[in-house]
All heavy atoms as an XYZ file, in Angstrom:
710
protein
N      18.902     -1.045    -22.020
C      20.135     -1.400    -22.684
C      20.969     -0.162    -22.948
O      22.174     -0.162    -22.749
C      19.835     -2.162    -23.993
C      21.069     -2.606    -24.728
C      21.930     -3.613    -23.974
O      21.426     -4.480    -23.296
N      23.233     -3.473    -24.100
N      20.308      0.910    -23.395
C      21.036      2.147    -23.716
C      21.739      2.721    -22.496
O      22.900      3.127    -22.568
C      20.090      3.171    -24.312
N      21.075      2.722    -21.373
C      21.695      3.238    -20.134
C      22.826      2.327    -19.713
O      23.876      2.782    -19.273
C      20.638      3.398    -19.020
C      21.281      3.728    -17.681
C      19.625      4.477    -19.410
N      22.650      1.027    -19.843
C      23.690      0.060    -19.486
C      24.978      0.323    -20.271
O      26.074      0.166    -19.750
C      23.179     -1.356    -19.741
C      24.175     -2.438    -19.459
C      24.513     -2.758    -18.139
C      24.775     -3.157    -20.483
C      25.433     -3.771    -17.873
C      25.677     -4.164    -20.224
C      26.010     -4.478    -18.914
O      26.911     -5.460    -18.634
N      24.827      0.746    -21.509
C      25.988      0.951    -22.386
C      26.654      2.323    -22.236
O      27.752      2.506    -22.709
C      25.577      0.748    -23.846
C      25.222     -0.691    -24.136
C      24.704     -0.872    -25.543
O      23.778     -0.211    -25.969
N      25.347     -1.787    -26.265
N      25.993      3.265    -21.590
C      26.552      4.603    -21.495
C      27.687      4.673    -20.473
O      27.545      4.205    -19.341
C      25.466      5.605    -21.108
C      24.550      5.905    -22.267
C      23.634      7.076    -21.979
O      24.036      7.992    -21.262
O      22.509      7.037    -22.513
N      28.772      5.291    -20.860
C      29.959      5.349    -20.011
C      29.699      6.137    -18.732
O      30.303      5.872    -17.698
C      31.135      5.943    -20.762
O      30.845      7.263    -21.193
N      28.804      7.107    -18.765
C      28.587      7.903    -17.542
C      27.894      7.121    -16.448
O      27.810      7.549    -15.317
C      27.820      9.181    -17.870
C      26.407      8.959    -18.324
C      25.751     10.274    -18.628
N      24.598     10.076    -19.464
C      23.612     10.909    -19.534
N      23.657     12.028    -18.850
N      22.601     10.668    -20.318
N      27.395      5.948    -16.772
C      26.743      5.098    -15.771
C      27.579      3.854    -15.468
O      27.050      2.839    -15.039
C      25.346      4.700    -16.225
C      24.399      5.882    -16.285
C      23.917      6.344    -17.495
C      23.994      6.524    -15.129
C      23.052      7.424    -17.550
C      23.127      7.606    -15.163
C      22.669      8.051    -16.383
O      21.822      9.115    -16.415
N      28.882      3.928    -15.655
C      29.743      2.771    -15.401
C      29.768      2.368    -13.942
O      30.083      1.230    -13.635
C      31.157      3.038    -15.932
C      31.239      3.109    -17.439
C      30.704      1.852    -18.111
O      31.121      0.756    -17.823
N      29.765      2.021    -19.028
N      29.429      3.292    -13.048
C      29.402      2.964    -11.623
C      28.023      2.480    -11.181
O      27.752      2.342     -9.996
C      29.853      4.162    -10.787
C      28.942      5.368    -10.996
O      28.241      5.463    -11.990
N      28.981      6.301    -10.060
N      27.138      2.219    -12.145
C      25.788      1.735    -11.877
C      25.691      0.290    -12.349
O      26.070     -0.012    -13.487
C      24.736      2.599    -12.616
C      23.355      2.015    -12.476
C      24.774      4.023    -12.103
N      25.211     -0.589    -11.503
C      24.999     -1.984    -11.904
C      23.568     -2.159    -12.377
O      22.631     -1.806    -11.640
C      25.295     -2.901    -10.732
N      23.392     -2.655    -13.565
C      22.073     -2.968    -14.082
C      21.991     -4.470    -14.221
O      22.789     -5.090    -14.944
C      21.823     -2.268    -15.435
C      21.833     -0.750    -15.220
C      20.530     -2.768    -16.062
C      21.645      0.064    -16.470
N      21.047     -5.062    -13.489
C      20.896     -6.506    -13.485
C      19.407     -6.836    -13.582
O      18.601     -6.285    -12.825
C      21.465     -7.120    -12.178
C      21.287     -8.624    -12.164
C      22.894     -6.711    -11.958
N      19.071     -7.692    -14.491
C      17.695     -8.190    -14.585
C      17.567     -9.397    -13.649
O      18.538    -10.095    -13.392
C      17.365     -8.575    -16.017
N      16.373     -9.629    -13.183
C      16.104    -10.792    -12.318
C      15.001    -11.604    -12.973
O      13.985    -11.057    -13.400
C      15.652    -10.314    -10.933
C      15.326    -11.425     -9.984
S      16.735    -12.363     -9.405
C      17.693    -11.117     -8.599
N      15.216    -12.897    -13.085
C      14.225    -13.774    -13.664
C      13.872    -14.847    -12.657
O      14.760    -15.458    -12.067
C      14.720    -14.405    -14.955
C      13.609    -15.123    -15.687
O      13.092    -16.128    -15.198
N      13.225    -14.604    -16.815
N      12.597    -15.084    -12.478
C      12.181    -16.062    -11.492
C      11.476    -17.273    -12.072
O      11.188    -18.217    -11.354
C      11.292    -15.408    -10.447
C      10.128    -14.675    -11.059
C       9.405    -13.842    -10.059
N       8.016    -14.264    -10.020
C       7.150    -13.864     -9.146
N       7.498    -13.023     -8.214
N       5.922    -14.273     -9.172
N      11.191    -17.261    -13.373
C      10.375    -18.328    -13.926
C      11.010    -19.137    -15.049
O      10.844    -20.342    -15.107
C       9.048    -17.755    -14.457
C       8.206    -17.146    -13.343
O       8.149    -17.729    -12.242
O       7.617    -16.079    -13.566
N      11.730    -18.469    -15.966
C      12.224    -19.149    -17.151
C      13.549    -19.877    -16.887
O      14.293    -19.532    -15.989
C      12.419    -18.167    -18.303
C      11.151    -17.814    -19.034
C      10.316    -16.792    -18.285
O      10.865    -15.964    -17.542
O       9.102    -16.818    -18.439
N      13.820    -20.852    -17.753
C      15.102    -21.559    -17.693
C      16.161    -20.758    -18.419
O      15.861    -19.816    -19.158
C      14.970    -22.973    -18.282
C      14.509    -22.932    -19.734
O      15.312    -22.496    -20.589
O      13.359    -23.318    -20.002
N      17.414    -21.109    -18.234
C      18.518    -20.341    -18.809
C      18.496    -20.306    -20.331
O      18.847    -19.289    -20.932
C      19.878    -20.850    -18.313
O      19.996    -22.236    -18.611
C      20.041    -20.622    -16.828
N      18.058    -21.365    -20.978
C      17.989    -21.379    -22.441
C      16.977    -20.351    -22.956
O      17.227    -19.611    -23.906
C      17.648    -22.769    -22.943
N      15.832    -20.297    -22.318
C      14.796    -19.330    -22.705
C      15.279    -17.898    -22.481
O      15.073    -17.017    -23.310
C      13.492    -19.587    -21.914
O      13.063    -20.928    -22.167
C      12.388    -18.620    -22.293
N      15.916    -17.685    -21.344
C      16.445    -16.350    -21.018
C      17.508    -15.939    -22.044
O      17.480    -14.827    -22.563
C      17.020    -16.330    -19.593
C      15.910    -16.537    -18.572
C      17.757    -15.013    -19.327
C      16.405    -16.869    -17.185
N      18.437    -16.831    -22.318
C      19.498    -16.534    -23.275
C      18.937    -16.192    -24.657
O      19.380    -15.244    -25.301
C      20.453    -17.726    -23.404
O      21.142    -17.918    -22.204
N      17.959    -16.949    -25.102
C      17.337    -16.688    -26.395
C      16.666    -15.313    -26.408
O      16.823    -14.549    -27.346
C      16.328    -17.780    -26.720
C      15.652    -17.590    -28.069
C      14.656    -18.686    -28.382
O      14.287    -19.471    -27.526
N      14.218    -18.735    -29.621
N      15.926    -14.989    -25.364
C      15.262    -13.690    -25.267
C      16.271    -12.543    -25.278
O      16.086    -11.555    -25.995
C      14.425    -13.630    -23.987
C      13.798    -12.290    -23.735
C      12.626    -11.922    -24.363
C      14.395    -11.390    -22.860
C      12.042    -10.677    -24.131
C      13.842    -10.143    -22.631
C      12.663     -9.779    -23.268
N      17.322    -12.674    -24.498
C      18.338    -11.625    -24.428
C      19.011    -11.431    -25.787
O      19.199    -10.305    -26.231
C      19.376    -11.962    -23.351
C      18.834    -12.033    -21.932
S      18.224    -10.484    -21.295
C      19.767     -9.658    -20.932
N      19.341    -12.520    -26.425
C      20.017    -12.442    -27.735
C      19.076    -11.843    -28.783
O      19.483    -10.967    -29.549
C      20.483    -13.831    -28.165
C      21.295    -13.818    -29.428
C      21.861    -15.186    -29.743
O      21.322    -16.208    -29.357
N      22.976    -15.194    -30.441
N      17.832    -12.284    -28.830
C      16.880    -11.779    -29.820
C      16.638    -10.277    -29.668
O      16.367     -9.586    -30.643
C      15.546    -12.514    -29.704
C      15.568    -13.908    -30.264
C      14.253    -14.640    -30.029
O      13.417    -14.243    -29.233
N      14.081    -15.735    -30.739
N      16.726     -9.775    -28.444
C      16.438     -8.369    -28.180
C      17.694     -7.505    -28.084
O      17.606     -6.302    -27.861
C      15.596     -8.232    -26.921
C      14.189     -8.752    -27.156
O      13.378     -8.098    -27.785
N      13.922     -9.966    -26.676
N      18.854     -8.117    -28.230
C      20.107     -7.374    -28.197
C      20.504     -6.876    -26.821
O      21.240     -5.903    -26.697
N      20.022     -7.536    -25.777
C      20.352     -7.141    -24.405
C      21.664     -7.789    -23.991
O      21.874     -8.987    -24.241
C      19.257     -7.548    -23.432
C      17.914     -6.915    -23.701
C      16.748     -7.648    -23.552
C      17.792     -5.585    -24.092
C      15.501     -7.079    -23.791
C      16.550     -5.013    -24.318
C      15.424     -5.761    -24.166
O      14.199     -5.192    -24.394
N      22.528     -7.022    -23.326
C      23.820     -7.565    -22.900
C      24.048     -7.453    -21.400
O      25.066     -7.897    -20.901
C      24.969     -6.853    -23.638
O      24.917     -5.458    -23.349
C      24.879     -7.089    -25.137
N      23.097     -6.851    -20.679
C      23.279     -6.754    -19.213
C      23.022     -8.126    -18.588
O      22.355     -8.975    -19.169
C      22.361     -5.680    -18.621
C      20.937     -5.728    -19.084
C      20.013     -6.586    -18.495
C      20.515     -4.915    -20.116
C      18.710     -6.627    -18.927
C      19.202     -4.934    -20.563
C      18.298     -5.807    -19.961
N      23.569     -8.345    -17.393
C      23.443     -9.669    -16.772
C      22.025     -9.948    -16.268
O      21.270     -9.030    -15.952
C      24.426     -9.609    -15.606
C      24.647     -8.162    -15.344
C      24.407     -7.443    -16.628
N      21.706    -11.224    -16.200
C      20.424    -11.665    -15.665
C      20.715    -12.641    -14.523
O      21.434    -13.618    -14.692
C      19.581    -12.394    -16.739
C      18.272    -12.899    -16.139
C      19.321    -11.486    -17.923
N      20.161    -12.342    -13.364
C      20.280    -13.223    -12.214
C      19.007    -14.075    -12.132
O      17.930    -13.640    -12.536
C      20.463    -12.402    -10.938
N      19.155    -15.264    -11.614
C      18.013    -16.169    -11.475
C      17.564    -16.219    -10.007
O      18.390    -16.186     -9.097
C      18.374    -17.573    -11.950
C      18.874    -17.673    -13.389
C      19.233    -19.116    -13.714
C      17.843    -17.154    -14.351
N      16.283    -16.317     -9.808
C      15.704    -16.381     -8.472
C      14.675    -17.513     -8.403
O      13.499    -17.296     -8.145
C      15.048    -15.029     -8.123
C      14.586    -14.962     -6.677
O      15.136    -15.696     -5.820
O      13.684    -14.144     -6.393
N      15.133    -18.762     -8.645
C      14.171    -19.869     -8.723
C      13.444    -20.147     -7.418
O      12.303    -20.573     -7.432
C      15.026    -21.067     -9.140
C      16.412    -20.704     -8.724
C      16.503    -19.212     -8.826
N      14.059    -19.878     -6.290
C      13.411    -20.100     -4.995
C      12.614    -18.900     -4.527
O      11.994    -18.945     -3.462
N      12.657    -17.814     -5.290
C      11.934    -16.579     -4.997
C      12.399    -15.871     -3.718
O      11.693    -15.027     -3.184
C      10.425    -16.805     -4.972
C       9.824    -17.410     -6.236
C       8.319    -17.579     -6.073
C      10.135    -16.563     -7.446
N      13.572    -16.210     -3.234
C      14.054    -15.568     -2.009
C      14.324    -14.070     -2.218
O      14.055    -13.270     -1.329
C      15.297    -16.274     -1.483
O      16.346    -16.215     -2.428
N      14.859    -13.711     -3.375
C      15.112    -12.284     -3.643
C      13.786    -11.549     -3.808
O      13.584    -10.471     -3.258
C      16.008    -12.101     -4.893
C      16.160    -10.633     -5.240
C      17.363    -12.749     -4.661
N      12.852    -12.150     -4.546
C      11.529    -11.541     -4.725
C      10.844    -11.332     -3.383
O      10.240    -10.279     -3.145
C      10.683    -12.419     -5.637
N      10.966    -12.291     -2.506
C      10.369    -12.138     -1.172
C      11.055    -11.047     -0.370
O      10.404    -10.244      0.285
C      10.423    -13.467     -0.418
C       9.451    -14.498     -0.980
C       9.590    -15.854     -0.297
O      10.243    -15.950      0.750
O       9.029    -16.814     -0.841
N      12.387    -10.998     -0.431
C      13.135     -9.989      0.321
C      12.762     -8.576     -0.098
O      12.694     -7.662      0.729
C      14.642    -10.181      0.139
O      15.064    -11.385      0.700
N      12.553     -8.380     -1.403
C      12.230     -7.046     -1.933
C      10.738     -6.828     -2.102
O      10.318     -5.830     -2.635
C      12.968     -6.815     -3.255
C      14.438     -6.514     -3.051
C      15.361     -7.536     -3.042
C      14.872     -5.209     -2.838
C      16.720     -7.265     -2.825
C      16.211     -4.928     -2.646
C      17.116     -5.969     -2.632
O      18.455     -5.695     -2.433
N       9.941     -7.783     -1.652
C       8.481     -7.694     -1.731
C       8.005     -7.400     -3.159
O       7.279     -6.458     -3.414
C       7.962     -6.648     -0.748
C       8.332     -6.972      0.674
C       7.918     -5.901      1.662
O       7.408     -4.854      1.302
N       8.165     -6.160      2.935
N       8.463     -8.252     -4.075
C       8.058     -8.123     -5.487
C       6.716     -8.822     -5.655
O       6.605    -10.006     -5.409
C       9.113     -8.753     -6.425
C       8.622     -8.739     -7.853
C      10.433     -8.037     -6.284
N       5.731     -8.056     -6.079
C       4.389     -8.601     -6.263
C       3.903     -8.484     -7.708
O       2.905     -9.090     -8.073
C       3.403     -7.895     -5.338
C       3.775     -8.043     -3.884
C       4.185     -6.961     -3.143
C       3.765     -9.307     -3.281
C       4.550     -7.104     -1.795
C       4.123     -9.450     -1.952
C       4.498     -8.354     -1.224
O       4.869     -8.490      0.103
N       4.561     -7.665     -8.491
C       4.157     -7.466     -9.894
C       5.370     -7.678    -10.774
O       6.510     -7.615    -10.325
C       3.620     -6.058    -10.081
N       5.117     -7.928    -12.035
C       6.202     -8.070    -13.000
C       5.869     -7.166    -14.175
O       4.768     -7.256    -14.716
C       6.344     -9.528    -13.475
C       6.711    -10.411    -12.297
C       7.356     -9.652    -14.580
C       6.765    -11.895    -12.594
N       6.737     -6.288    -14.576
C       8.060     -6.058    -13.974
C       7.984     -5.052    -12.829
O       7.028     -4.288    -12.712
C       8.856     -5.453    -15.137
C       7.840     -4.686    -15.919
C       6.560     -5.498    -15.807
N       8.977     -5.086    -11.997
C       9.220     -4.064    -10.985
C      10.665     -3.642    -11.126
O      11.524     -4.452    -11.446
C       8.960     -4.577     -9.571
C       7.496     -4.696     -9.241
C       7.228     -4.949     -7.774
O       7.951     -4.419     -6.911
O       6.274     -5.701     -7.484
N      10.928     -2.381    -10.879
C      12.283     -1.855    -11.002
C      12.688     -1.267     -9.665
O      11.928     -0.538     -9.029
C      12.325     -0.757    -12.093
O      11.878     -1.321    -13.319
C      13.729     -0.209    -12.252
N      13.894     -1.585     -9.252
C      14.455     -1.071     -8.006
C      15.733     -0.308     -8.327
O      16.587     -0.824     -9.043
C      14.791     -2.205     -7.034
C      13.598     -2.970     -6.565
C      13.072     -4.004     -7.325
C      12.976     -2.645     -5.382
C      11.968     -4.705     -6.909
C      11.870     -3.346     -4.953
C      11.357     -4.375     -5.706
N      15.868      0.883     -7.784
C      17.112      1.619     -7.866
C      17.637      1.688     -6.443
O      16.968      2.205     -5.549
C      16.891      3.011     -8.446
C      16.268      3.054     -9.837
C      16.120      4.495    -10.301
C      17.087      2.255    -10.832
N      18.810      1.134     -6.265
C      19.407      0.998     -4.935
C      20.618      1.900     -4.865
O      21.483      1.850     -5.732
C      19.792     -0.471     -4.660
C      18.519     -1.343     -4.791
C      20.444     -0.622     -3.304
C      18.794     -2.834     -4.797
N      20.689      2.734     -3.839
C      21.786      3.674     -3.671
C      23.076      2.973     -3.295
O      23.084      1.776     -2.958
N      24.179      3.722     -3.320
C      25.489      3.156     -2.967
C      25.523      2.600     -1.546
O      26.333      1.743     -1.223
C      26.454      4.332     -3.108
C      25.723      5.364     -3.852
C      24.258      5.102     -3.708
N      24.612      3.064     -0.708
C      24.546      2.596      0.678
C      23.712      1.329      0.835
O      23.537      0.819      1.941
C      23.987      3.698      1.573
C      22.626      4.192      1.104
O      22.085      3.682      0.100
O      22.100      5.129      1.745
N      23.174      0.811     -0.281
C      22.398     -0.420     -0.234
C      20.926     -0.208      0.066
O      20.181     -1.164      0.152
N      20.486      1.020      0.186
C      19.097      1.336      0.498
C      18.310      1.514     -0.797
O      18.775      2.188     -1.724
C      19.004      2.619      1.356
C      17.564      3.039      1.583
C      19.722      2.418      2.683
N      17.121      0.917     -0.863
C      16.273      1.092     -2.031
C      15.798      2.544     -2.064
O      15.158      3.022     -1.136
C      15.056      0.126     -1.984
C      14.093      0.418     -3.131
C      15.518     -1.319     -2.040
N      16.135      3.232     -3.150
C      15.777      4.648     -3.304
C      14.528      4.837     -4.158
O      13.773      5.771     -3.958
C      16.920      5.438     -3.935
C      18.201      5.363     -3.173
C      18.059      6.055     -1.860
N      19.337      5.984     -1.157
C      19.532      6.510      0.022
N      18.568      7.129      0.632
N      20.693      6.406      0.594
N      14.349      3.953     -5.129
C      13.190      4.027     -6.018
C      12.668      2.607     -6.218
O      13.449      1.694     -6.475
C      13.557      4.627     -7.398
C      12.366      4.586     -8.353
C      14.081      6.040     -7.254
N      11.364      2.446     -6.063
C      10.716      1.173     -6.400
C       9.587      1.531     -7.348
O       8.673      2.295     -6.998
C      10.168      0.473     -5.164
C       9.459     -0.825     -5.498
C       8.961     -1.533     -4.250
C       8.256     -2.826     -4.627
N       7.772     -3.534     -3.437
N       9.660      1.004     -8.551
C       8.660      1.339     -9.559
C       7.998      0.055    -10.035
O       8.663     -0.871    -10.492
C       9.336      2.039    -10.748
C       8.355      2.394    -11.854
C       9.028      3.285    -12.870
C       8.155      3.616    -14.043
N       6.796      3.963    -13.798
N       6.682      0.022     -9.884
C       5.937     -1.113    -10.407
C       5.718     -0.858    -11.901
O       5.235      0.210    -12.284
C       4.602     -1.282     -9.669
C       4.892     -1.629     -8.196
C       3.755     -2.386    -10.320
C       3.678     -1.712     -7.323
N       6.127     -1.792    -12.695
C       6.078     -1.631    -14.136
C       7.427     -1.163    -14.650
O       8.333     -0.881    -13.891
N       7.533     -1.084    -15.937
C       8.802     -0.657    -16.563
C       8.857      0.860    -16.651
O       7.822      1.527    -16.641
C       8.906     -1.267    -17.963
N      10.069      1.393    -16.732
C      10.205      2.808    -17.003
C       9.664      3.075    -18.401
O       9.847      2.275    -19.311
C      11.674      3.253    -16.915
C      12.111      3.485    -15.490
C      12.762      2.506    -14.788
C      11.864      4.692    -14.876
C      13.155      2.704    -13.482
C      12.250      4.910    -13.559
C      12.898      3.912    -12.861
N       9.014      4.208    -18.568
C       8.375      4.518    -19.843
C       9.394      4.787    -20.935
O       9.160      4.497    -22.100
C       7.436      5.717    -19.695
C       6.291      5.501    -18.706
C       5.486      6.788    -18.580
C       5.409      4.357    -19.161
N      10.529      5.375    -20.561
C      11.538      5.700    -21.551
C      12.883      5.896    -20.880
O      12.988      5.907    -19.645
C      11.136      6.941    -22.361
C      10.899      8.141    -21.465
O      11.715      8.491    -20.625
N       9.760      8.805    -21.661
N      13.905      6.060    -21.690
C      15.259      6.232    -21.194
C      15.361      7.476    -20.318
O      16.024      7.473    -19.277
C      16.214      6.325    -22.383
C      17.651      6.503    -22.014
C      18.504      6.630    -23.255
C      19.907      7.013    -22.871
N      20.657      7.535    -23.982
N      14.708      8.560    -20.704
C      14.765      9.800    -19.936
C      14.239      9.644    -18.528
O      14.791     10.187    -17.562
N      13.150      8.910    -18.366
C      12.573      8.661    -17.044
C      13.549      7.891    -16.167
O      13.749      8.221    -14.996
C      11.250      7.929    -17.172
C      10.542      7.731    -15.855
C       9.271      6.899    -15.960
O       9.057      6.205    -16.980
O       8.509      6.940    -14.991
N      14.177      6.879    -16.735
C      15.168      6.093    -15.997
C      16.366      6.960    -15.627
O      16.824      6.953    -14.485
C      15.606      4.876    -16.785
C      16.728      4.027    -16.171
C      16.349      3.524    -14.783
C      17.069      2.861    -17.089
N      16.870      7.727    -16.587
C      18.036      8.583    -16.318
C      17.713      9.609    -15.235
O      18.554      9.895    -14.372
C      18.483      9.278    -17.595
C      19.189      8.362    -18.541
C      19.616      9.066    -19.812
O      18.916      9.986    -20.273
O      20.704      8.687    -20.327
N      16.545     10.183    -15.264
C      16.149     11.169    -14.250
C      16.176     10.551    -12.858
O      16.703     11.142    -11.907
C      14.758     11.710    -14.578
O      14.316     12.580    -13.575
N      15.659      9.346    -12.740
C      15.673      8.652    -11.449
C      17.083      8.292    -11.025
O      17.453      8.433     -9.863
C      14.804      7.403    -11.514
O      13.448      7.735    -11.727
N      17.893      7.816    -11.967
C      19.287      7.473    -11.638
C      20.076      8.700    -11.212
O      20.865      8.638    -10.265
C      19.981      6.853    -12.851
C      19.686      5.400    -13.129
C      20.271      4.973    -14.467
C      20.219      4.508    -12.018
N      19.856      9.828    -11.867
C      20.585     11.036    -11.534
C      20.272     11.546    -10.129
O      21.107     12.235     -9.529
C      20.350     12.117    -12.590
C      21.011     11.776    -13.907
O      22.015     11.070    -13.942
N      20.433     12.243    -14.997
N      19.112     11.202     -9.601
C      18.786     11.597     -8.227
C      19.615     10.791     -7.228
O      19.886     11.245     -6.138
C      17.293     11.364     -7.940
C      16.395     12.335     -8.656
S      14.654     12.191     -8.161
C      14.307     10.459     -8.349
N      20.009      9.585     -7.644
C      20.733      8.697     -6.751
C      22.247      8.840     -6.932
O      23.008      8.876     -5.973
C      20.323      7.230     -7.009
C      18.839      7.069     -6.682
C      21.161      6.269     -6.209
C      18.281      5.761     -7.149
N      22.702      8.896     -8.174
C      24.117      8.927     -8.500
C      24.481     10.363     -8.853
O      24.232     10.802     -9.943
C      24.428      7.999     -9.694
C      25.921      8.022    -10.001
C      23.963      6.590     -9.411
N      25.048     11.041     -7.938
C      25.414     12.450     -8.200
C      26.882     12.601     -8.282
O      27.690     12.068     -7.729
C      24.860     13.352     -7.107
C      23.356     13.328     -7.131
C      22.808     14.204     -6.089
N      21.420     13.784     -5.896
C      20.630     14.297     -5.027
N      21.035     15.249     -4.271
N      19.409     13.885     -4.905
């Protein structure tokens, strides 16, 4: 959330992907946790299949050219780790 709100990352799209819950459950979770970034739904799992998602969570950082630059199984440990990875891609 913190990175999503920082002005220096305005050219970075942060989108969560949900494959299991309904929109009401997702909305409640986002509101309870103060998250404001968008959530895309993947009910048919076509996106998960395309990106070979096998674990939850997985994080993908995709460069401006559309190429996956970082694939991390699990969540980033902290904001600094995420920023470090983003800075390698967005210069």
